[in-house]
C-alpha positions as CSV (number, residue, x, y, z in Angstrom):
1,M,109.6,123.4,88.1
2,L,112.5,121.0,88.3
3,P,113.5,119.3,85.0
4,E,113.1,115.9,86.7
5,T,109.5,116.7,87.5
6,V,108.8,117.9,84.0
7,I,110.2,114.7,82.6
8,F,108.1,112.6,84.9
9,I,104.9,114.4,83.8
10,L,105.9,114.2,80.2
11,L,106.6,110.5,80.4
12,F,103.3,109.9,82.2
13,L,101.4,111.6,79.3
14,I,103.4,109.5,76.8
15,G,102.6,106.4,78.7
16,Y,99.0,107.2,78.9
17,L,98.7,108.0,75.2
18,V,100.7,104.9,74.2
19,S,98.6,102.6,76.4
20,Q,95.4,104.1,75.0
21,F,96.7,103.8,71.4
22,L,97.7,100.2,71.9
23,Y,94.3,99.4,73.5
24,K,92.4,100.9,70.6
25,R,94.6,99.3,68.0
26,S,94.9,95.9,69.8
27,N,92.6,94.1,67.4
28,K,94.9,95.0,64.5
29,I,98.1,94.3,66.5
30,G,96.7,91.0,67.6
31,L,99.0,90.3,70.5
32,K,97.0,88.1,72.8
33,K,97.9,85.2,75.1
34,Q,98.0,82.0,73.1
35,I,97.8,79.6,76.0
36,T,94.3,78.2,76.4
37,S,94.9,74.8,77.9
38,L,95.8,75.9,81.4
39,P,93.4,77.3,84.0
40,R,93.4,81.1,84.1
41,W,91.8,83.6,86.4
42,A,90.1,85.7,83.7
43,S,89.6,85.8,80.0
44,Q,92.7,85.8,77.8
45,S,90.9,87.7,75.0
46,K,92.3,91.1,76.2
47,P,95.5,92.5,74.7
48,I,98.8,91.9,76.5
49,L,100.8,95.0,75.7
50,G,101.9,96.3,79.1
51,G,105.6,95.6,78.3
52,V,105.4,97.4,75.0
53,T,104.1,100.5,76.9
54,F,106.9,100.2,79.5
55,Y,109.6,99.8,76.9
56,F,108.5,102.6,74.7
57,V,108.4,105.0,77.7
58,L,111.8,103.6,78.8
59,L,113.4,104.6,75.5
60,A,111.6,107.9,75.4
61,G,112.6,108.6,79.0
62,L,116.3,107.8,78.5
63,F,116.5,109.8,75.3
64,I,114.9,112.9,77.0
65,S,116.9,112.5,80.2
66,V,120.3,112.2,78.4
67,A,119.5,115.1,76.1
68,W,118.3,117.3,78.9
69,L,120.3,116.4,81.9
70,S,123.6,115.0,80.6
71,D,125.5,118.1,81.8
72,E,124.4,117.3,85.4
73,Y,124.3,113.5,85.5
74,N,126.4,110.7,83.9
75,F,123.6,108.4,82.8
76,L,125.8,106.4,80.5
77,N,127.5,104.6,83.3
78,E,128.3,100.9,83.3
79,F,125.5,99.9,85.6
80,N,122.8,101.6,83.5
81,I,124.2,100.0,80.4
82,I,124.1,96.4,81.8
83,L,120.7,97.1,83.4
84,F,119.3,98.5,80.1
85,F,120.4,95.4,78.2
86,S,119.1,93.1,80.9
87,V,115.7,94.8,80.8
88,T,115.7,94.7,77.0
89,I,116.5,90.9,77.0
90,G,113.8,90.3,79.5
91,F,111.3,92.3,77.4
92,I,112.2,90.4,74.2
93,M,112.1,87.0,76.0
94,G,108.6,87.8,77.4
95,L,107.4,89.0,74.1
96,A,108.6,85.8,72.5
97,D,106.7,83.8,75.1
98,D,103.5,85.8,74.5
99,L,103.8,85.2,70.8
100,L,105.2,81.7,70.6
101,N,104.4,80.0,74.0
102,T,108.1,79.2,74.6
103,S,109.0,76.5,77.1
104,P,109.9,77.2,80.8
105,Y,113.4,75.9,79.9
106,F,113.8,78.7,77.4
107,K,112.8,81.3,79.9
108,F,115.1,79.8,82.5
109,I,118.1,79.9,80.1
110,V,117.4,83.6,79.2
111,Q,117.0,84.5,82.9
112,F,120.3,82.6,83.6
113,V,122.0,84.6,80.9
114,I,120.8,87.9,82.4
115,A,122.1,86.8,85.8
116,L,125.4,85.8,84.2
117,G,125.5,89.3,82.6
118,F,125.3,90.9,86.1
119,I,128.0,88.6,87.4
120,L,130.4,89.2,84.5
121,S,130.0,93.0,84.7
122,G,130.7,92.9,88.4
123,Y,127.2,93.8,89.6
124,Y,126.6,90.6,91.6
125,I,125.4,90.1,95.1
126,N,128.3,90.8,97.5
127,F,126.9,89.4,100.8
128,F,129.0,86.4,101.7
129,N,132.7,85.9,102.1
130,S,132.6,83.1,99.5
131,L,132.7,84.5,95.9
132,L,131.1,81.2,94.6
133,L,128.2,81.6,97.1
134,N,127.7,85.2,96.0
135,Y,127.5,84.1,92.4
136,L,125.0,81.3,93.2
137,T,122.9,83.7,95.2
138,T,122.9,86.2,92.3
139,I,121.7,83.5,89.9
140,I,119.0,82.4,92.3
141,W,118.0,86.0,93.0
142,V,117.7,87.0,89.3
143,V,115.9,83.9,88.2
144,G,113.7,83.9,91.3
145,I,112.6,87.6,91.1
146,M,111.9,87.4,87.4
147,N,109.7,84.3,87.9
148,S,108.0,85.8,91.0
149,I,107.0,89.0,89.3
150,N,105.7,86.9,86.4
151,M,103.8,84.6,88.7
152,L,102.4,87.6,90.7
153,D,100.8,88.8,87.4
154,N,97.7,86.7,88.0
155,M,95.0,89.3,88.7
156,D,94.2,92.9,87.5
157,A,96.7,95.6,88.7
158,I,98.5,93.3,91.2
159,T,102.0,93.2,89.6
160,T,101.6,96.8,88.3
161,S,100.9,98.2,91.8
162,V,103.4,96.1,93.7
163,S,106.1,96.9,91.2
164,L,105.1,100.6,91.4
165,A,105.7,100.5,95.2
166,I,109.1,98.8,94.9
167,I,110.4,100.9,92.1
168,S,109.2,104.1,93.9
169,G,111.3,103.0,96.9
170,I,114.4,102.3,94.8
171,T,114.0,105.6,92.9
172,F,113.7,107.5,96.3
173,I,116.8,105.8,97.5
174,S,118.7,106.9,94.4
175,I,117.5,110.5,94.8
176,I,118.0,110.9,98.6
177,T,121.5,109.4,98.5
178,G,122.6,111.5,95.6
179,N,122.8,108.6,93.2
180,F,120.0,109.6,90.8
181,E,122.1,108.9,87.8
182,Y,122.1,105.2,88.8
183,G,118.3,105.2,89.3
184,I,117.3,106.8,86.0
185,I,115.9,103.5,84.5
186,P,113.5,102.8,87.4
187,Y,112.7,106.5,87.5
188,V,111.5,106.6,83.8
189,I,109.6,103.4,84.3
190,L,107.6,104.8,87.2
191,P,105.3,107.1,85.1
192,A,104.7,104.3,82.7
193,L,103.4,102.1,85.5
194,V,101.1,104.9,86.8
195,A,99.7,105.4,83.3
196,F,99.3,101.7,82.8
197,L,97.1,101.4,85.9
198,N,94.5,103.3,84.0
199,V,93.9,100.3,81.7
200,N,95.1,97.5,84.1
201,W,92.8,98.3,87.1
202,H,89.9,96.0,87.5
203,P,88.0,95.5,85.3
204,S,91.1,95.7,83.1
205,K,91.2,96.6,79.5
206,M,94.7,95.4,79.0
207,Y,97.0,92.8,80.6
208,M,100.7,93.2,81.2
209,G,101.7,90.0,79.5
210,D,105.0,88.3,80.0
211,N,106.6,91.0,77.9
212,G,105.8,93.4,80.8
213,S,106.4,91.1,83.8
214,Q,109.8,89.9,82.5
215,L,110.9,93.4,81.8
216,L,109.9,94.5,85.3
217,G,111.4,91.3,86.8
218,A,114.8,92.0,85.2
219,L,114.6,95.7,86.4
220,L,113.7,94.7,89.9
221,A,116.3,92.0,90.1
222,G,119.1,94.3,88.9
223,T,118.2,97.3,90.9
224,G,117.6,95.0,93.9
225,I,121.2,93.9,93.7
226,F,122.6,97.4,93.4
227,F,120.4,99.3,95.8
228,V,119.1,96.7,98.3
229,W,121.6,93.8,98.5
230,N,124.8,95.8,98.1
231,H,123.5,99.2,99.1
232,N,126.5,100.9,97.5
233,F,125.5,104.2,98.9
234,S,125.4,103.2,102.6
235,P,128.0,100.5,103.4
236,S,127.3,100.8,107.1
237,V,124.0,98.8,106.9
238,N,124.7,95.5,108.7
239,K,123.7,92.1,107.3
240,I,120.8,91.6,109.5
241,D,119.2,94.8,108.5
242,T,120.0,94.1,104.9
243,V,118.1,90.8,105.0
244,L,115.2,92.6,106.7
245,A,115.2,95.3,104.0
246,I,115.1,92.7,101.3
247,A,112.3,90.8,103.0
248,F,110.3,94.0,103.4
249,M,110.8,95.5,100.0
250,F,110.0,92.2,98.2
251,I,107.6,90.8,100.8
252,L,104.6,90.1,98.4
253,P,106.4,88.7,95.4
254,L,108.4,86.4,97.6
255,T,105.4,85.4,99.7
256,D,103.2,84.6,96.7
257,T,105.9,82.7,94.9
258,T,106.9,80.7,98.0
259,T,103.2,79.9,98.8
260,V,102.4,78.8,95.3
261,T,105.6,76.7,95.0
262,I,105.0,74.9,98.3
263,N,101.4,74.2,97.4
264,R,102.1,72.9,93.9
265,L,105.0,70.7,95.1
266,L,102.8,69.2,97.8
267,K,100.3,68.3,95.1
268,G,103.0,66.8,92.9
269,V,102.6,69.5,90.3
270,S,105.3,71.5,88.6
271,P,105.8,75.0,90.2
272,F,105.7,76.4,86.7
273,K,102.2,75.1,85.9
274,G,99.6,77.8,86.1
275,D,96.5,77.6,88.3
276,R,94.0,79.7,90.2
277,N,95.4,79.1,93.7
278,H,97.6,82.2,94.2
279,T,97.4,84.2,97.4
280,T,95.4,86.9,95.5
281,H,92.9,84.3,94.2
282,N,92.3,82.9,97.7
283,L,91.6,86.3,99.1
284,V,88.8,86.6,96.5
285,Y,87.6,83.1,97.4
286,A,87.4,84.4,101.0
287,G,84.9,87.0,99.9
288,L,87.0,90.1,99.0
289,K,86.5,92.0,95.7
290,E,89.4,92.1,93.3
291,Q,89.7,95.8,93.7
292,T,89.9,95.3,97.5
293,V,92.7,92.7,97.1
294,A,94.6,95.2,94.9
295,I,94.2,97.9,97.5
296,I,95.4,95.6,100.3
297,F,98.5,94.7,98.2
298,I,99.2,98.4,97.5
299,I,99.0,99.3,101.2
300,I,101.2,96.4,102.3
301,S,103.7,97.1,99.4
302,F,104.1,100.8,100.1
303,F,104.3,100.4,103.9
304,S,106.9,97.6,103.7
305,T,108.9,99.4,101.0
306,A,108.9,102.6,103.2
307,I,110.3,100.6,106.1
308,S,113.0,99.1,103.8
309,V,114.0,102.5,102.4
310,A,114.2,103.9,106.0
311,I,116.6,101.1,106.9
312,L,118.7,101.3,103.8
313,T,119.2,105.0,103.8
314,K,120.0,105.0,107.6
315,M,117.0,107.2,108.3
316,W,116.2,104.6,110.9
317,T,118.4,102.0,112.5
318,P,116.1,99.5,114.2
319,S,116.8,98.3,117.7
320,N,116.9,94.6,118.5
321,L,113.3,94.8,119.6
322,A,112.3,96.6,116.4
323,R,114.1,93.9,114.4
324,F,112.1,91.2,116.2
325,L,108.9,93.1,115.5
326,L,109.8,93.5,111.8
327,L,110.6,89.9,111.5
328,T,107.3,89.1,113.2
329,F,105.5,91.3,110.7
330,V,107.0,89.4,107.7
331,L,106.1,86.1,109.2
332,V,102.5,87.2,110.0
333,V,102.0,88.4,106.4
334,F,103.4,85.2,105.0
335,L,101.4,82.9,107.3
336,A,98.2,84.9,106.9
337,L,98.4,84.6,103.1
338,Y,99.6,81.1,103.1
339,I,97.1,79.7,105.6
340,N,94.3,81.3,103.6
341,T,95.3,79.2,100.6
342,K,94.8,76.1,102.7
343,I,91.3,77.0,103.7
344,K,88.7,75.2,101.6
345,H,86.7,78.2,100.5
346,H,83.4,77.4,98.7
347,E,84.5,79.2,95.6
348,N,87.8,77.2,95.6
349,K,86.4,73.8,95.1
350,N,87.1,73.7,91.4
351,A,90.3,75.7,91.4
């Protein structure tokens, strides 16, 4: 059995044991969501320790990987270092929000600092001819993805499963292109997500919390820049296909965030004010069970991520007709989920 496979299994067991330990000890740990004034989808009495699980497995995974595979891979490269610190800052910021109910401005400043860290270290989006435009796009991307992953965490297993699909795709890209040493952080997070699903699937025993969603948001933003936007491993991917790959890999976080933002602004409400009007909620209002919504999101996420990976690794170069069909798929998914939020479902009257 390959060492990488053994490490994955070992980290899954660690993640499973840690999540079970935290769940059983949650009453003594006492980390529960403090916000009670805003409308929420479900009870906030459950522990919110997903990020603690992820971060513990991350540390264990990096220690084991460096100790075991350092002769074969250079895990201590500059990208992994900046990504590790970004994920750590995201985790601490989310944990502070869970404990202290920090303001949206504090979170924005921290997210801006993370984006600035990527820019100063040279790992910014390199898509436009204008350096300033690349910098601005990087800031918007990092802040946007961190907030979208946080906003998507509005129902059992949604953010966990969607993040699992995206991170699986990024990890696969790093392996198939021979850049595994740059994909070690998403790789060691994968088994933690799989293990966490055991306590996060509906009806959940534990919530992810901002400590989890901000950690994942920083991870997805950083790896999204390196592996998706800049595709350092395959520079021959053209810009049209790059945009399609981005749209496909992040289709659900971007769709949900865009939908929620539009609807809240139309109502004259701050986009950062929580409610029960996300795309996931409205699918339940339409008559689907929460487990069914999670399964639908899993299917869409893994399918769209697979398409993105095929494009980015040059396993498939879409024709112009294929590009048109891919764009149509993205628009259909967005419009279907958005239009459903505008339908006055019976259950939605008080949302």
